[in-house]
N, C-alpha and C positions, 0 to 999 in steps of 0.2 A: 504493498499498500505504501504511496506517495501523498505527505502531506505537506503542504507548506501552511505560511504563517504569515500573519499581519503585523510589518512591521511600517516605524513610522524614519522617514529619513531627515538625516538631521547633520550632513555633510557631503556634499559632491566635491567628486576631484574627476574629473574628463569621465572616464566612461568607465569610476566605481564610484561608492556610496559608505558614505555608512549607515546602519539604519539603526533603531532597539526597538526594543519587545522587552517591558519587565525588569526595565532600568543596566540590562545585558544588551552592548553596543558589536556590532559585526560588519566586514566589510562584503559589501554586494556589490556583484555588474549589474550595470544597467543601461547597457547594451542591447538589450534588447526590448527597452520604452525607449519612447521620444516625450520628450518635456516632463521630467521627473524636475522638479523643482525640492527647495527643502523645505518641510514640513506634511510634503506626503505622503501619504501611506501608500505601500507598495504588500502585492504578495512574493512571498521568497519562497523557494525551495531548492534547496543545493546553491546556496550562494547565488545564485540569479534572481532576479527583478523580473518578475512572469506578467506582471497585473498592477495595475493602482487599481485603489480602491478611496472612495470618499469616506470620507475619517467618520462616521456612522455605522457605514456597512463594515469597514475598520471593528471600532468600540464591540460591535454586535457580539463580533464572531472573537474577539480574544475573551467575551463575559461567555458564550458558549463554550472555547477550549479551558477556560480556569473553573468553569461549571464541570463540565466533565470528568478534570482532574479530581475534581474535590471529591468523584462519587466511585474514585478508581478504587477498587480494593485490592491488596499486596496477595499476593499468590501465582 
C-alpha cells in the first residue's frame, strides 16, 4: 500500500523544498508541481510532492490520520 501525507511548504530552493508535518521537516522534490509557494500544502510520497491541496483539505486529512493512529491497537 502506498501512503502520501499532506505537508506544508516552509522553504523553496529551486526544484527542492522543505516541508513540515507535526513539527518535523523534510526535504521534498517539487519538480512534478508547477507554481508551488511557501505556505502551500502538498501531498508527499517517497520524498516527492505529487499534488497541491487546499488548507482545509490538508487539515481534514491530517485529522483523519491522527484519529486512525489514536485507535491503532498494538500487536
